[in-house]
C-alpha positions as CSV (number, residue, x, y, z in Angstrom):
1,M,18.0,7.4,45.8
2,F,18.2,3.3,45.6
3,R,14.8,3.4,47.5
4,S,13.2,5.0,44.8
5,I,14.6,3.2,42.0
6,A,13.5,0.0,43.5
7,D,9.8,0.9,44.2
8,Y,9.5,2.2,40.8
9,L,11.0,-1.0,39.6
10,F,8.6,-2.8,41.8
11,F,5.6,-0.9,40.6
12,S,6.7,-1.3,37.0
13,I,7.0,-5.3,37.7
14,Q,3.4,-5.3,39.4
15,S,2.0,-3.2,36.1
16,I,2.9,-5.6,33.7
17,P,-0.2,-8.1,33.9
18,I,-2.8,-4.9,33.9
19,I,-0.7,-3.5,31.0
20,L,-0.8,-6.8,29.1
21,L,-4.6,-7.4,30.0
22,G,-5.5,-3.7,28.5
23,W,-3.3,-4.9,25.1
24,V,-5.0,-8.0,24.9
25,H,-8.3,-5.9,25.2
26,L,-7.3,-3.5,22.7
27,A,-6.3,-6.4,20.2
28,K,-9.7,-8.1,20.7
29,S,-12.0,-5.3,20.1
30,G,-9.9,-4.1,17.2
31,S,-10.2,-7.6,15.5
32,I,-13.9,-7.9,16.3
33,Y,-14.2,-4.3,14.7
34,I,-12.1,-5.7,11.6
35,F,-14.1,-9.0,11.3
36,T,-17.9,-6.7,11.6
37,F,-16.1,-4.5,9.0
38,W,-15.0,-7.0,6.8
39,N,-18.3,-9.0,6.9
40,K,-20.3,-5.8,5.9
41,K,-18.4,-5.8,2.7
42,A,-20.0,-6.9,-0.7
43,P,-17.9,-9.6,-2.3
44,L,-16.7,-6.9,-4.9
45,D,-15.3,-4.6,-2.3
46,K,-13.8,-7.5,-0.7
47,V,-11.7,-8.2,-3.5
48,F,-11.5,-3.9,-4.3
49,F,-10.1,-3.7,-0.9
50,I,-7.4,-6.7,-1.3
51,L,-6.3,-4.9,-4.6
52,L,-5.8,-1.6,-3.1
53,F,-3.7,-3.1,-0.1
54,L,-1.8,-5.2,-2.5
55,Q,-1.1,-1.9,-4.5
56,L,0.0,-0.3,-1.3
57,M,2.5,-3.1,-0.5
58,L,3.9,-3.7,-3.9
59,C,4.8,-0.2,-4.4
60,N,7.2,0.0,-1.4
61,F,9.3,-2.8,-3.0
62,S,12.3,-2.2,-5.6
63,W,11.3,-2.6,-8.9
64,F,14.5,-2.7,-11.0
65,R,17.7,-4.4,-11.0
66,Y,20.9,-3.0,-11.9
67,D,24.2,-5.2,-12.2
68,V,26.9,-3.0,-11.4
69,T,30.9,-4.0,-11.2
70,F,33.3,-2.9,-8.4
71,F,36.8,-3.7,-8.5
72,D,36.3,-6.8,-10.7
73,M,33.2,-7.9,-8.4
74,A,30.0,-7.8,-10.0
75,E,27.1,-6.6,-7.6
76,T,23.4,-6.5,-7.9
77,V,21.9,-3.2,-6.6
78,Y,17.9,-3.1,-6.4
79,I,16.6,0.3,-6.9
80,S,13.0,2.0,-6.7
81,P,11.7,4.6,-9.2
82,K,12.9,8.1,-8.3
83,W,9.2,9.3,-8.3
84,N,8.2,6.2,-5.7
85,F,7.2,9.0,-3.4
86,F,4.3,9.6,-6.0
87,F,3.0,6.0,-6.4
88,I,3.3,5.1,-2.3
89,L,1.4,8.7,-1.6
90,L,-1.3,7.9,-4.2
91,S,-1.8,4.1,-3.1
92,L,-1.9,4.9,0.8
93,L,-4.5,7.6,-0.1
94,N,-6.2,5.7,-2.2
95,F,-6.5,2.7,0.4
96,F,-7.6,4.7,3.4
97,F,-10.1,6.8,1.3
98,L,-11.9,3.9,-0.7
99,G,-11.0,1.0,1.7
100,F,-12.9,3.0,4.6
101,W,-15.1,5.6,3.1
102,K,-16.9,6.2,-0.1
103,T,-18.1,9.4,-1.3
104,S,-19.1,11.0,-4.9
105,W,-15.6,13.3,-4.6
106,I,-13.7,10.2,-3.6
107,R,-14.7,8.2,-6.6
108,I,-13.2,11.3,-8.5
109,W,-10.2,11.3,-6.8
110,F,-9.9,7.7,-7.4
111,F,-10.5,7.5,-11.0
112,S,-8.3,10.7,-11.7
113,T,-5.0,9.4,-9.6
114,Q,-5.3,6.0,-10.6
115,L,-5.4,6.8,-14.4
116,M,-2.5,9.3,-13.5
117,M,-0.8,6.6,-12.0
118,L,-1.1,4.0,-15.0
119,I,0.1,6.9,-17.5
120,I,3.1,7.6,-15.6
121,L,3.8,3.9,-15.6
122,L,3.2,3.5,-18.9
123,W,5.2,6.5,-19.7
124,G,8.0,5.4,-17.4
125,Y,8.2,2.2,-19.3
126,L,8.4,3.9,-22.8
127,E,11.1,6.6,-21.2
128,P,12.5,5.4,-18.0
129,T,14.9,8.1,-17.6
130,R,12.1,10.7,-17.0
131,Y,10.2,9.1,-14.2
132,F,12.2,6.0,-12.7
133,F,16.1,6.6,-12.9
134,D,18.2,9.1,-14.1
135,F,21.9,8.4,-13.1
136,L,22.2,4.9,-14.7
137,N,22.2,3.7,-18.2
138,P,18.7,2.6,-19.2
139,S,20.2,-0.4,-21.1
140,E,21.7,-1.8,-17.7
141,I,18.5,-1.6,-15.9
142,H,16.6,-4.6,-15.7
143,Y,12.6,-4.6,-14.7
144,R,11.9,-6.9,-11.7
145,V,8.5,-9.1,-11.5
146,T,7.3,-6.5,-8.6
147,F,7.3,-3.5,-11.4
148,F,5.2,-5.8,-13.7
149,A,3.0,-6.8,-10.7
150,F,2.4,-3.4,-9.4
151,V,1.4,-2.5,-13.0
152,L,-1.0,-5.3,-13.0
153,I,-2.5,-4.7,-9.3
154,S,-3.0,-1.3,-10.2
155,S,-4.9,-1.7,-13.7
156,L,-6.8,-4.6,-11.7
157,T,-7.7,-2.0,-9.1
158,F,-9.0,0.6,-11.6
159,L,-11.3,-2.0,-13.2
160,F,-12.5,-3.8,-9.8
161,G,-13.1,0.0,-8.9
162,Y,-15.2,0.9,-11.8
163,L,-17.6,-2.4,-11.2
164,S,-17.5,-2.1,-7.1
165,F,-19.0,1.6,-8.1
166,Q,-21.4,0.0,-10.4
167,D,-22.3,-2.3,-8.0
168,E,-22.9,-0.1,-5.3
169,D,-24.9,2.6,-7.4
170,K,-27.3,-0.8,-8.1
171,R,-27.3,-1.4,-4.6
172,F,-28.5,1.9,-3.8
173,E,-31.1,2.2,-6.8
174,M,-32.8,-0.8,-5.6
175,S,-33.2,0.4,-2.0
């Protein structure tokens, strides 16, 4: 039994260089693919891609700060909206659909989901207990910079998506 464990460990140690070589090859080929993918994109598409990525990242942060006192000790709690799954899912789908693949139905998907997200953000700002939080006193909640950054990035994503699609249509008309 000890002999088989020793053989296994000896084989595992000898396998490390070839495993590392495989990972290096995979990282190298993946980096080359991403580099060529990035160079093929138009400048407006690059900005649009970055905005989609930022939108995806910002929806994962907490948007609100709640100051609460437990036993005469003030604590700050950072919370996300209760509809956070909605923002994460739409941002994730928009990033993968529009970052790597564009068709006519994707345009309809993008504009409808982005507009729906912006409406819910605005409605949630005006009536926060409906979409953002329901167990807290709304006057004790403070909006964080990440909320306003997400709203700004989402608006810019909508705008640059429109401009990117217009630019794409012009390029296809010329060819």
